[in-house]
N, C-alpha and C positions, 0 to 999 in steps of 0.2 A: 355442612354449613357453607353457604355461599359467601365469599369475601368480595366486597365491592371496593374497588380502588378509585381514588379520585383521578379524574382525567382533566385535560385542559390546563388552564393557567394556574390552577391550584396544585397541580402535580409537582413532585420534587424534581421533575425534569427542568423546571424553571427556577430552581434554586441556584445560587452562584456556586462555583467550584474553582478552587485555586489549583494551578498546575505550575510547572517550572519552578518547583521548590518554593512556591509562594510568590513568584515574581509576576505571574499573570493570573487574572481573575476572569473566568468565563461567566457570562450573565445567564447562560442556560447550558444544558447538558446534551443537546442535540448536535452531534458532530457531523460535519460533511466528510464522508469517507473518501479515501484516495480512489480516484476513478480514471482509468485509462480511457481516453476518448479519441485519440489519434486525429486531432484537429490542428496540428502544427502547420506552419507555413514553410515550404522548402527554402533553404538557404540558397540553393541553386535551382532557380525556376525553370531552367532549360535542361532538365535532366534527360539524359539519353542512355541507352544500353552501354555505350562506350564510356560515358562519364556520368554515372548515376548520382542523383542526390542522396546523400546519406545523413544529412544534418537538417533538423527542423528547428524552428524557433517559434515562440508563442506570439501570435499575431493579434489583431484586433478582436477576433472572435473569442479567443481564449481569455483575453482581458475582460470582455463583456460577460462571459460565462461565469467567472468567479465573482465579479462584482454583483451580478444579478442575485447570487445566492448568499452573499455576505450579510451578516446581521451584527447589530451592536453587541459586542462581547461574545460573539459566536466563533467557535474554532472551526477552521477549514484545514483539511490536510490535502495537499496537492496530489495530483496524479503522479504516478511513478516517474521520476525524472532521472534519466541515465547520467551518471557522473563521468562517463567517457564514451567515445564512439563504440568501443568494443562491447560495452554493456547494453546497448540498445537491442531490444528484441522485436520491435514492431515498427511499421511505417507510420509517419506522422506524429511521432512522439518527440516533443521538445526536450532536449537535454540541457545540461548546465556545464558545458566545458568549452564554450566559445564566448567571446565578448558579445556577439549578437544575441545569443541565447540569454546571457545574463541581463542584457538591456530589456529583452522581452519579458522575462520573469519579474524584473523590477517594476515594470508597468502593471503586472498582475498584482503584485504585493501592494502597490500604491492604490490600486482600485479597491482592494479589500479593506485596506486601512482607512480609506476615505469613507467607508460605510461603518466604521467602528469595529471591523472584524479583526480576527487574529488568524494567522496562517502559518502552518508548518510546511516545510519542503520535504516530501518523501523521496529519498534516494533509492533507486531501483537498478539492480544489475541482473540481467536476464540469465547470465551464465550460459548453460547449454541450450536454453530456450530461444535460440536465434539461429540464423544461418549466415554464411559469409556474404551473401548478396545484400544483407542488411547493413553489415558493418565494414566490409572490405577486408576482414581478417577471420581466422577460424573461430568458431565458438569455443568457449573455455568452460572448464568444469573441474571439480576436485579430482575426478578420474575420467578417463576416456570412455565414459558411459553414454552410448548413443540413445537418442529418443526414437520411438517408432511412429509417433504421430505425424500427421500431415500439417505443414505450415501454411498459413495464408499466403497468397501470392505477394512477392515483393513489389514495390512500386515500379511501374513500367511493365508489369507482366500480368497475365490473366491466369497463369497456370500455378496451382499449388506446388510447393517444393517439399519433398519428403525430408524430414530431419535426418533420417537414417543415411541418406546420401552424403551428408556432411557431418560426420561424427565430431564431437568436440575433442580438443586436445587437453591433456592433463596439465594442470597449472603447476609450474615449478614453484619452489619457495620464493624465488626472486619475483616471479610473476604475482604471487599472492601479496607480497609486500608492496609491489607497485599498484595493485588493485586497491589496497587499503589506502595508499596515498591518494589515488584518484578520488576515493570517497571523501577523504579529508579536505582535499582541494575544493571539491564541489560544496562541501558543507561550509567551509570558510567563505566561499563566494556567496552562498545562500544567505548567510548572516550579514555579510557586507552589503547586500542589496536590499536588506530589510525584512527577510523572512524572520518570524518570531522564534523559530526553532527548526530542528531537523528530525525527521523520523526515518529510521533505517527499515527498509522493507525486508523483514527476515522470514517471510512466509511464502505461501503459494508456489512452492517448488522452484523459486528463483535462487540465485547463487548462495546466499547464506543457508537456505534450507537444503540446498544440494549438499553442502558440507554436513548438515545434520542428519541426512537421510542415508541409512545403511545400504539401501539398494542402489544408490548413486555413488556415494563416497566409498571407494574400495581401497583407499590409501592405507599404507602400513607405517607411515611416519608419524610425526607428532600431530598431524591433522586428521588421522583416521584410525579405525580399528577397534574403537570402544566408544561408548557414549561420551565419556570425558574428552577424548581426543577429537571426536567429531564436533565438539563445542568450541574447540580452540580458535578456529577462524572467527567466529562471532565474538568471542571474548576479546581477541586482539582488535578486531574492527571497531567494536564499541569503545574500547579503551582509547584507541587512537583518535577517534572522532570526538570523544568527550574531552580529550586533552586539547584538541584543536579549537573547539567552540564553547566549551563549558558543559559539564555534566548536566546541569539544570536545563540546558537548551536542547537536550537530546532525548529521543524516545525510540521505541522499537515496536514493530508489528510482527506478531507470531501466529502461526496456524498449526498447533501441535498435532492436530488430527486430520490435516488436509491431505487431499489426493491430487490436487491440481499439478499439471506438468509432470505427471507420472511419479510423484513422490509416494513411494510405497514402503518406506523404511519400517523396520521393526523397532522394538524397545522405545516406543513412543513416550510412555510415562517416565522411564528411566532417563532418556536423553533430555527431554524438555524440563523435567524437574531439576536435573543437574544444571542445565543452562540457566534456568530462572533463579535458582539458589545462588549460582555464581554471579549473575548480574546484580541481584539485590545486594550481595555482600560487597562487590567491587565498585558498584555505581549506585549507592543508596539514594542519591538525589536526582535520579532520572525524572524528566518532566512528567511522563506518564508511560504506561504500557498498554498496547492495544492487541486484543486477541480476537480470533475468528471462532465463532461457535462450533462445537464439535460436530453437530449434525448439519451444519450449513455447508453446501458444496456447490461449486460452480458448474460441475460437469455431471453430477449424479443427483437424483432425487433422494428424499429422506429414507425410503425403503432400501434403495441400493446402498446408501451410505451406512445404514445400520448393519448391513451384511458385512461390510468391511470392519466396522467397530466390533461386531460380534466375533469375527475371526481373530481379533486381537485380544479378546476377553475384556473389551471396553464398552460394551453395549450401553451401560448406564453412566458413562463418563460425563463429567461436567468440568467447568473451568474453576471449580471451587478450590482445588489444591493450589493452583497458580495465584488465585486471589489471596489465599492465605500466605503464600510465600512472599508476595510483594507488599503485604501489609498496608502501610499508609501511602504507598505510591499510587496515584490515581490510576484506576483500572477501567479500561474501556472494552466494550463488547460490540462486535459487528456480526451481521448475518441474519437476515430475515426479519428485521424490525419494521413495523408498519404503524398504522394508526389505531390498531386494535390491541396489540400485545405489549406496549411499553409501560402501561400504567401499573404502578406498584413496584416496579423493578428497582428503581433508585431507593424508594422507601425501605425496601427489604435489605439494603446494603449489599446486594449481590454484586452490583457494578456501580461505578461512579458516573458513567456517561455511556450513551449509546450512539453508535455510528450508523448513519443512513447513507446509502449509496443510490440505488436505483430510483427510489422515490424523491431523492434530491434532484435527480436529473429532470424529472417531469414536473416537479413542483419547486420552482425557484423560491417560493415563499413558504417552504415546508414548515419552518418554525412557526410562522403566523397561523398556518392551518392547524397544526397540532395544538397550539395554544388556545385556539378558538373552536376546536372540535369540528373543523370543516372537512368535507370529503377530499380525498386525494385524487389527483389526475393520474391515470395509469401511464406507465412508461411504454416506449416502443423499443423492444429488444433489438429489432433489426437496425436501429440507428445508434447502438452503443459504440461500435468501433468503426471509425473511418479509416482512411480518408474517403470522403465522398465528393462528387462533383459540386453538390450544394452542402457544404459543411455546416451551414446555419440551421438547416431543417432538423427539428427535434433535437437541437442543441441549445440555441439561444432564443428560440421563438416560442417556448412555453410561456403561458400567461399566468398572472397572479389571480387569486380567487376573485377579487373585487372587479376584475376586468372580464370575467367569464359570463 
């Protein structure tokens, strides 16, 4: 039997949804995903090899980009924002640890709010996925576990830098506590400048997931050695940030089956089930939780990803178990959504909202297009990650459907 789902404006994608423990109401369930775009303005415009710029701020282009995609009652999640200089993993990424950066992000927030939109600040710590040329300090990691991949060239260089040449240092307990404080300070700043909430990036092989991954975290203290101990950093981080800004203003993004940044840990279900059960118990009023689909992968196609899942005995795995654990907490899904496959998903109660990334880049009026069954403009993958000489091209110059 063929099941026909309602598309367009009559779809449940366009029904309201409350988040933040009832404090915020979304007018629709098409969420702007966190998207690293590397379009920040250098704080030090005269960067030299001897005195390189390592701090970027959100300039006019970043303000325009978010305002172009903001909608009445629509939720946007910012690109990953480093809470400290040490945490930045890429050139051109605006952080939130200087007054200039805070002023820039305040303009972004004001631009989104002027369109009636809602915006969360995603805090992102690269951990070992960076090099000293980016931060001026060693990369950090739960353990001194080096990466083997090649890094994109730092600003001012044309040569890729091997991660293996700059292995991370193992974080001391004191360093862990300071890192959590950095997150808390940035979260408080985010709320002070008007962000509607904060999302912790706990996936994609960055610092929180480095603690969760058995192939990266080799610690034998209270932060490693078992699924429960590998969850300890995330538990502490979420508890401290919740205390700083309010539990209802906090969310987390997770990728339990991801491979990005060489996350190859075992005990996937055991670790992430323990993590999610602990988060639901300790922080029942989280604003929402955001998950990446098991078969979606940034570096492998579906067939290659299935080989990894099969090797773990998880070929048929879904996010259903985590949906069950979080119960009434709004549950978002990211990874591979387009104009053909979202219809009927919300009606099925599988998820509460869907995150769009790549198609939001090339369709600033994505919500309007989906609502009216209009075709989508394809994206230009080569322009995803800057900085470029012309940062506006295929960043802020995509047009609305009625202007095409």
